[in-house]
N, C-alpha and C positions, 0 to 999 in steps of 0.2 A: 387606295388599298395598301395594306402594310405588307411589303415583301411579297412572298408567295401566298396565294389563297389557300394552299393546303398546309396543314400543320405537320404533315408527315416528315417533310424534309428537315426543318429546323429541329423538331423533336428527335428525329433519328440522329442528327449530328450531335446534339447535346447529350443524348443518351450514350452514343458511342464514345464521346469524350470522357464522360464520367465512368463508363465501364472500363475504359483504358486506364483512367486515373486510379480506380479501385484496384485494378490488376497490378499497376506499378506500385501502389502503396502497400498492397499485400506482399509483393515481392520484396519491397524495401524493408518491411518488418521481419519477414521470415528468411530473407537471404542470409546465408551463413558461408563462411569460408570452408574449403575442403579440409576435413579433419585429417591430421597427420597420424601416422600409424605408430605402433610400438617401436619399430626399428628406425624411426625418423632420427635425423642427426641430433646429437645430444645438445647442441647449442640452439635448438628450436623447441618451442613449446609444442607438446603433442597431446591431442585430445585422448588418444588411446591410452597413454600412460596415466592421464588424469582419471579416465573412467575406471582404470584398474584400482586406483585408490578408492573411488566411490564404491566399487563392488566389495572390496575388503572391509571398508569401514561400515557398510550397511549389511554385512553378512548375518548378523544376529537380528532376528525379527523383533526382538524386544526394543531395538533402537538404542538410543543413548540419552535416556531420560534422567534429568537431575534427580538424585536420590535412589535411583534404581540400581541394583547390583550390576546390570549390564553396562553401566556408564564406565566402569573401570576398563572394559575392553576397548572402548573408544579412546580413552586417555592413553592407554598403552600403545595403540596403533599409531596415533598422531605423533606421540613422542618418538616412537621408533622411526617413523618416516622422516621426521625432522632431523634425527641423529644421522640418517643416511646422507642428507644434504650437508650436514656438518662434516662428515667424513670426506665427502666429495671435494671439499675446499682445501684438503691437505696439501695439494700441489700448487695452490695459488699463492703467489708471493705478495700480491697487491691487496688482498682482502683477508679478513678473518671471519669465521662463522662460529657463533656460539648459541647453544640451545639450553634453556633452563625451564624447569617445571615450577610454576608460580602458584602457590596456594594462597587463596584470598578469602577474606571474610569482612563483613562490614554492613552498613545500612545507609539508606538515604530516604528522603521524602521526594516523591515524584508525582507529576500530574499525569493521569491516565483516565480517559473518558470523563473528563470534567470532575474527577475526584483526585484530591491530593492524598496519597496513601503512603504508609510506611512500607519499606521493602528491605528485609534483612536476609543475610545469607552467611553460611559457614562452609568451610572446606571445599570450595569450588577450585577447580584446577585449570589454569591457563598454561599453554605451552608457548614460549616466546623464542623465536628464532631471529637472531640478529646478524645481518651481513654488514660488516664494518670495513670500509676502505682504509688502508694504512695512511693514505694522504687525504686528509679531510678538507673539503671546501667549505663545509658547514658542519658544526657539531650536532645540529638538530637533525633528527631522523625522520624519514618517511615511514609512517605507520600504515600497514595493510592489515585489516582485521576482518574476521568472520567467526562464526560459532560452530562448534562440532556437536553440541547437544541437540536432541530432537524433541519433538512434542509428543504428548500422550498418543499412543496407538499408531505411531508412524515410524518407519525406518529412517525417514528424513534424508532421502537420497538427494533431492534437490535442495531442501531446506534443512541443513545447509552443508551436507557432506560434499556436494559438488563444489561449493565455494572453497571449502577447506582443501579439496583436492586441487583446485585451480591454484591456490596459494602455495601448496607443496611443489607443484610442477613449475610454477613461476619462480619460486626460490631456487629450485634446482637449475632452471634455465639460466638465471642470472649468474649463478656460480659457474656453470659449465661454459657459458659464452664469454670467452676472454676478451672479446672486442668491446664488451660493455664496460665502460669505465665509470663507476659510481663515484660521485663527489660528496655524498652524504650517506650516513648509515641508513639501512632499511630494516625495519622491525616488522616481522610477521607475527601477529598475535592471534593464536588459535584459542578463542574464548570458550569456556566450558559452562556457560549458563546464560543464554539469551532468552530462551523460552520462559524463563522465570523472571521476565521483565528486566532483561539486560543487566543482571546482577554481576556477572563475571567481567563484563566490560567496565563497569563502574569500579570493580576491584582492581582491574589492571591499571586504570588511570590513577587510582589512589596509591598504588604500590610502586609503579614503575618510576625509578628515580633518575633516569637520564633524560636529556632534553629531546623533545619531540617538536617537529615543525609543521606537519600536515598529515592528513590521513586519507585513506581510501577504504570505505567500508563496503563489503560485498554481502549481498543478501539474496533471497529468493522468495517469491510468492507463487511459484509454480515452475514445473520442469520444462515449460515450452519456450523459455527465453523470450525475447533477446535480452542481453544485458543492457539495461536502460538507466541512464543517469537521471535521477528524479529529484535529488536534493543536493544542495551544496552550501558551504559556508566559505566566504572569502572569494572575491572576484577572480583572483589570479588562478585559483585551483581549477575552475571549469574551463578557463582559457587554456591552461596548460594541458588539460585532458583533451580538449578539442584539437589542439595542435598535434598531439602525439598519438592518440588512439587510432588504430588502423580501421576500426569499424565503429565510428562514434554514433551512438544513438542516445537521445534524451530530449527532454523539453521541460521548460520551467513550469509548465502547467501542473506537473506532479508536485513541485514544491508548493505552489499556491494551494493545492488541494490538501496536502498533508498539514500545512501550517494553519489551515482553517479549522482543522479538527473534524472534518466531515467523514474521514475514514477512521474506524476504530483499529488502528494499526500502529506499530512502533518498530524501532530497530536500534541496534547499538550505536547508530549515528548520533543519537541524542547524548550518549555518554561521552563521545569524543568532541562534538561540535561546541564551539565557543558561543553559539547562539542558544545553547541549551545548558547541559550540565558539565560539559567539558571545557577545554581551553584552546582548541585547535581549529584551523580552517581545514576544509576537506570535502569529500564527496560521498554520496550514498548511491551505489550502483546495484541494481537488482534484476534478476529474471522476473518477468511479469506474467507471461501467458500460461494457460492451462492451470489456472487457480483452483479448478475442481479437484485436483490431486493434492493441493496444499493442505498440510496438517491432517492428512488421512493415510490409511494404509496403502493407498494407490501411489504414493510418492516413492516410487521404486526406480532403480537404475535404468531399467529398460524403457521407462517412460521419458527419460531425459532426451530432448530432441537433439539429434546428432548435428554437430557443427556449432552448437551454442557454447559449449565449453571451450572450443578452439577460439571462437570470437572473443570471449571474455578473457581468456589467457593471453591472446595476442595483445589485447588492449592493456592489460595489467603490466605485461612485460615492457611495453613501450612507454606507458605513463609513469612508471616508477622512476626511471632515470631522468625524465623530464621534470618531475617534481623535485628530485634531488638537485638538479641544475638551478631550478627556481629558488630553492632554499639557499644555495650558494650565492646566487645573485642578490638575495635579500641581505645576506651577511655583509657583502661588500658595499651595497647601496641600500641601506635600511629604509630610506624614504621612498624606494621604488615599489614597495608592497602596496597593492591596491587596497584602498580603504573602504571600497564598496563591500557591503555585507553579502550581497547577492548580485548576480548578473542575469540578463535575459539570454536564454539560449534555446536553440532548437536544431534538430538535424534535418537534412534533406535526404530522405531515403537511405539513411545509414552510410552515405558517401561523404558527407561534409557537415560540420556543425558550425552554425552561426552563433557568435557570442558578442554581446556588447553590454556595457555597463548601464545601470539605471540612470546615470547622469545623461548618457547619450540617449537612452530611451525616452526620457522626459522631453528632450528636444525633438527627436525623430518622430515620436508618436503624435506630436502636436502639429506636425507639418501638414497632414491631410486636411485638418480643420481650417488651418490658416489658408491653404490653397483654395479650398472650397469657397471660403468667404471672399477671397481675392479675385477669383476667376471672373465674376461678373464685371469687375472693374477693369480687367484686362481686355475685355471685348470691345473697347472703344468708348467714346464719350456717351454718357447717358444722362437723361434728365433725372431729377430727384424722384419723380413719380415712377420712372422706369426702374430705377435702382430699388425702390421700395417693393415694386412688384416682383422683381427678380429675387430679392432676398425672401420675400413672402413665399415664392414658389419653392425655394430651397428648403425653407422651414416646413412647408407642406410635404415635400418629398422626404425629408428626414422623418416626419411623423408617420408617413405611410410605410417607410422601410422599417422603422422601429415596431410598428404594429404588425407588419408581416412576419418579422422575426419572432415577436412574442406569440403570434398565432402558430408559428412553426414549432414552438415549445409546448404551448398549451394544448393544441389539438391531440398530439399523441399521448400527453399526460391524461387528459380526460377520457380518451378512447381506451387507454389501458385500464384505467379505473373501472370504466363501464364494462369492459370485457370480463373482469374478474367478478364484478357484482352480478352480471347476467349469466355468464357461462361457467364461472368458477375456475379452478385450477390455477392458483397463483404460481408465478415463476415457471410457466410452461416452456419458456425459452432457456432455462438454466443449462440443460445438457446439450442444447442445439441453438447457439447464439443467432444463427441466420434467421431463425423464426422471428426474433424480435425486430430485426431489420425489415423483414418482409411485412410484418404487421404495421410497423410504426413509421417507416420512411415514406411510404406513399401518402398516408394521411397528413404527414407533416408538409410534404410538397404541395398537396392539394390546398392546405390552409394558406401557405405562402402565396400560391398563385391567386387564390380567391381574393385575399386581402389586397395584394398588389393591383389586381385588375379593378376591383371596386374602388380602391383608394386613388389610383391614377385617374380613373374616370371622374370620380367625385371632386377631386382636387384640380382637375384639368391640367395634368402634368404632361409635358413632352419628355422624350428620352433624356435630354440633357439635364433637365431639372430633376428628374427622378434619380439620375446618377449622382448629381451634385448633392441631392438629399441623402442618398446612400453614403456618400463620402463624409458628409457632415455628421450623420448618425453614428456610423461605425468609427469614424475618427474621434468623435466626441466620447464614445465609449472607451476607446483606447486611451484617451487622455485621463479619464476618470480612473480607470483601472490602474494605470501607471502611477498616478498620484497617490493611490492607496497602497502602493508597493507591490502590485500584482504584475509580475512579468508577463503573464498571459495576455496582456494588452497588445502584444505583437500580432495576435491573430486578427482582431478587428482592424488594426493599423494596415496590414498588408492588403486587406480587401478595400480599404479606403483609398490606398494608392492605386489599386487596379481600376477602381471606378473613375478616378481622375484621369488616368492614362487613356482610358477608352473614349472620353468625351470628344477630344479633337478628331478621333478616327471615325466616330459614328455619325456625328452631326446631331440633328434634332430627332432623327428617326432611324432605328436600326433596320437595315435591309438584310435580306437573307444572304446576299453575297458578302456582307461584312461580318457575318456571324463568326467566321473563322478568326477574324481580328479580335472579336470579343473573347473568344475562347483562348486565344494566345495571351491576351491581357490577364485572363483568369488563371493561367497555368501556374504562376508562382504562388498566389494565395492558396490555390487548391493543393499544391505540393507541400505547403506549410501546414495546412489545416487538416486535410483528409487523413493522412497517416496518424496524426495525433488523435483525431476524433474517433477513428475506428479502434485504435488501441485503447483509448480511455473507455469507450463503451464496452468492449470485451472484458477488460479488467474489472470494471465495476459490476458487470453481470456475475462474474465469478465471486465477487466479494459479498453478494447478497446471501450466500449460503451461511455467512457468519454474522449477519446483521442483527440477529436476535429475534425474539418473539415480540411482535408489536401488538398492542391491544386491539381486540375486535370492537366494532365490526369493520372499521376502515383500515386497520393495520395491514392485512394481506393485500388489499387492493392498492394501498399507498405505495408498497414496494414496486408493484408493477407500474404504477404511475410514475415513480421516480425513474425507472428504466425507460419508460416511454419518453419522458422529458429529456433524458440523456441522449437517446437516439435522435430525438428532435433537435437537441443542441448540436449533435454531430451533423445533422442534415443542414441546419442553419449555418454552421461554421464552414461547411465545405461547398455550399451552393448559394451564397449570399445574393448573387446577381441573377440567378436563373429566372426568378419571377419577373424581374425587370425586362430581361431579354424576351421572354415568351410573350409578355403582354405587348411588347412592341412589334413582335413578328406575327402573331396569330390573331385572327378575328375573334371577337368576343364569344360567339356561339361555339366555335371550335375549342376555345380555351375552357369554356364551361364543360364541354364533353370530356376533355382531358381530366379536369378536376373530378368529375363524377367517376370516371374510370379508375382514378387513383384511390378514391374513397372505397369503391367497390372492391378493389384489390385488397385493401386493408381488412375489410369486413370478411371477405371470403377466407383470407389467410387466418384471421382470428378464429372464425368458426371451425375451420378445418383443424387448426392446431389444438383448440380446446376440446374437441371431440375425439381426436385420434392420437394425441401425443401425451406423454407423461413428463413431468418436470425433470425427473432424475433418470439415470442409467447406471449400469455397472461401472462405466468409466467416469461418470460424474455423479457420485452417490450423495445421498442425504446423510449428513452427520447426525449421529445419535449418541447422546451422552448417558451413561449408565453408572450409577453409584449405589452401593449398598451402604446405607447409613445406619450406624449403631449409636445409641445414646448412652452416655455414662452418667451414673448418679453422683451425688456429692462426694462420695468416697472414692470415685474412680471406677467402680464396678459397672459392668454392662447391664443395662436395664433389660430384664427378661422380655421375650416376645419376638425375637428374631430380627428386630430392626425394621427399616423401611427401604424399599427398592424404588429409587427415584430415576425415572426415565424421561429424558427431555431431548429437545432439538435446539438448533442454533439458528433456525430461520423461521419464516412466517407460517410454514406448513406445519401445524401442530402434530406432534408425534402420536398423540392419542388417536388420531384419525388413521394411523397406519398400523398401530399395535393391536394384535388380537388379544383382547383382555379376558376371553372366556376362561373360566376356572380360577381367575385371580381376584382377590379381594382388594377393592380400591380403598385407599386411606385419604383423609383430608390433607391438603397441601399446607406447607408452612413457608413463610417468607425466608426461613433459614435453610431451606432445602439445598440451595445452590451457593451457600456461604463459602464452600470450598473453592469456588472460582471467583471470589471477590477480587476486583470490583465489577465483574461481569454479572453479578447476582441479579440485577433487575432486568437483564436482557434474556434471561433463560426462564423457561417454563416447561411443564410437561405433566406427567401423571405419576402418582405415588401408589404403589401396591404393596400388599403383604407378600414378602418372598416365601417361596416354598422351602428354600435351602440357600445357604447354610443358616443355622440359628445363632451362631456365635462368630466373632471375628476370627480370621485365620492367623492370629498372631499370638506369640507366647506372652509378650509384655504389652500392657496397655498404656497409653499416655497418662501422665500424672503431673499436676502443677502443685508445687509446695512452696511455702514461705520459708526463706532462710533467716530473715530478721526484719524487724521494724524499728526505725529510728525516728524520733520526733524532730520536727523542723521548727525553725524560729517563728514561722507564721502560724504555728499550731497544727499544721498538717503532719503527714507521715511520709517517710521514704521507705517503701517496701522493696526488699530484695527477694526476688522470686527465681525459681528454677523449674523449667519445663523439661520433662523427660518424655520424648515422643516414642521411645521404645525401639525406633529404627529410623534411618534417614527417610525424610518425607517432604511433601509440600504441606504447608499449613497456613492458618489464619488465626490471628488473635484479634478479638473485638473487645475493647475496653470501655466501660462506662462507670460513672460515679466520681465526679470531681477530679478527673485526671488533669494534672498541671504540667507534667513533663515526664519523659522516659529516657532510657539510656541508649535506645537504638540509634537515634540521630538527633541533632540539635533541634530544639523546638518540638512542636507537635504538628502532625498533618491536620488540615481543616477537618472539623468534626461534621459528621452527618447526624441527622436526627432519626433515632430508631422508632419503632412502633409505640414504645412506652413514653415517647417524648423526650428522652434523655439524650444528651450528646454522645455520639459513638466515635471512637478513634480506631481505625482499622490498620492492621499490619499483616502483610504477607511475609512468609519466611520459607526458606528451602536450603537444603544442603546435601552433600554426599556422605559417604561412609565416614563415621566419626563425628557426625553432627547431631546426634540424638539429644544432647543436652544443650539447653539454651538458658543462660543465666543473665538476668537483667534487673533493673530497678525501675520503679514507677513512683513519682511524687503524687500524693493524693491530698486533696484539700481537707481542711479541718472539718470534722463531723461527717465525712463522706465514707461510704462503703464502696470499695473497689470491686466491681464485677468483671471477671475476665471470661469471655466465651472462647473456647479453644476448639478449632476444627483441624484435625490431623488427617491427611489424605495419603493413601498408598495406591498410586496408579499402576495399572497393569500387574497387580498382584492379588491373588486370592479370589479371583472372580471368574475362573474358568467355567464353573457350573452355571453361574448366573448369566454369563455371556451366551452360553449355549441355550439356556432357557429363553432368553429374549430374542436371540438371533432366529430361533425357530418360529417366532411369532411375528417377525418383520419381513418385508419384501427383500429380495436379493440385492436391490440397489441401495443398500444402506451400508454405512461403515460405523463401527462402534468404538467409542473411547470409554474405558471402564476403569473403576477403582473402588476401593473401600474407604469410607470416611468414618471417623469417630468424633462425635460432638460431646462436649462437656462444658460445664459452667461452674465457676469457682468464685466464692465471695470472701473478701478479706477486709 
């Protein structure tokens, strides 16, 4: 008999262990330092002072949208606050502080969502605050950057007024604390155009003419914190951060996900990083949780979780001097700079961060496989037949473990897809993430247990061979991932080590009394994997609200399937050995009963959630995009008829199922309806109706494109000089077809896409603040070709009050609206 005849004891112990682990992981993610008050000592970073900046910067409900008149208030506030820091340094003899307002314009070609697009900008404003020690150990500066502009329809308290406020308070603290001796300059760059695809950061890097050595970029995808290091360039940067940060959190799995392109997201990091468009080593640190508020009107100062700004500020104030010391060290010993492009890193409950290079990872992550293959040889002399049998058992154990892990992923994926097909309500877990865990964790565990039990019985495996097989499978996966440059290989590696450590302690069969030993061996891998797995699942559930509309009939169910698989992955990552333990401890009949109970739990939870809950709530709203589209004729005049009212959503729950269309006339859709948000065009869909009001654009001057001159080229083609007058600062898109060979926006051309007419299209986004209504450029056109330029000019958060009210009255209360007016025109030359 295996251990105890009753499963209650082992199951209770394992359940208690994981409940405690979940509690500790939750506490590790959500733990924050005590926020300091307004009257805190001036040489300490204070969250209360930081929040005061956020409150003042977000006072205008219009936010700080590029091109919107309210942007000027944001520029004025940040510049004034930076000047106060400059004045504070007047009594410091060892440092100088200088503030400048930097106006930038330019263009680049960049990769976004598998599209190479043009991205042009004019009259964006960066505020640059430089703290320069009089005695320099390194002329190269530490750059700390974030953006003060906000997205359409949001005050942007977390994204990114909170990061701007952290930078202002951190700069003030470094100036006020005379005990901090900087050995390199520190540049705080407050960028004025990130939401327009990192334009202002690109402009800063192009215009700033003093040497820079490294950067720390601050971002936010939600007001819930914590500040999490998820991308880096240069091995020494993450090591320096790990040494110095008071509350270090982060894991390389974020880097692996972002560089894979699986998430449609971006940040100014790419403009600074030498791995992308910049030239520097550095870090990307962001708030991650509560993404339901991200890019909505719910991103307000009162939603920022208290303590998160204190933690980020403490980390920045500690990391900046350490970065400066490292730059000084590299000046004196240039060969000491780490040549590794990335490191493996992960934190342990926000208390300590583990960092090692990929060179070490390649060696370390291969140890479990080597030990698994060597252990049979260490057990004493064996005949050749015995060795073959032993290695055969290890191979069978590896196959069983791989199959059980795959089952743990596939079972919740298929169950989630089936739930939507049968019961409906995609994304039922969106506003209540615990629902996804309740539905998908039990069935994932049931699949793991069933495959492990069936596999061990069919393959005639004892505990030692099952654990050796697990070590070989997870260790082999770690080797493969590491060889592919994926730092996340540390996750299977730590489980492989745990399996090997346990074999001498358990023997051939795990007894109930040795279960505590098994759990002790699992403590480290659980500590490494569970916090990361839970955080990843929660962040990705939030991101589904912006994944776009996927084609029916499988699109809506596919998103649920992906979340089911992610929860399954979290289950597999954090409970790799549970199936092996329980199969060794519990008789087959009782194990079958536990599996049935787990499946029943998932089924009941799915039925209850699908019949009683809604995907959205007031706190976690559905994003609705509204634009009043007017068409201009060949002369630039508005085509009569009142235009088109395009209403859409950014997730798989189509907006037409929520909108009351009674009394509205539906119009046919056009693939150009969402051209204003290029290159997101293909990810958006919705309904088009005839608006009741207004019938004309609410602007005095309409966009107009005119030719300035046409010059022949040596190859028989033409160079056309054109000028676009948008009438006012705006966001816009130019789509050019017809033998385009070059243009003046940036060197070369972005990769062309093929339009519905089969002709190559070249797309360019553009944006600017006050004074940027005129755009002058040239285009080289091939001989015999007619240039066609489609122009989309968008004025967000302007002239839509009546339409906003019309649509809001027809939508549920748990929606948030992003609205604007767009003018479409087409010009042939």
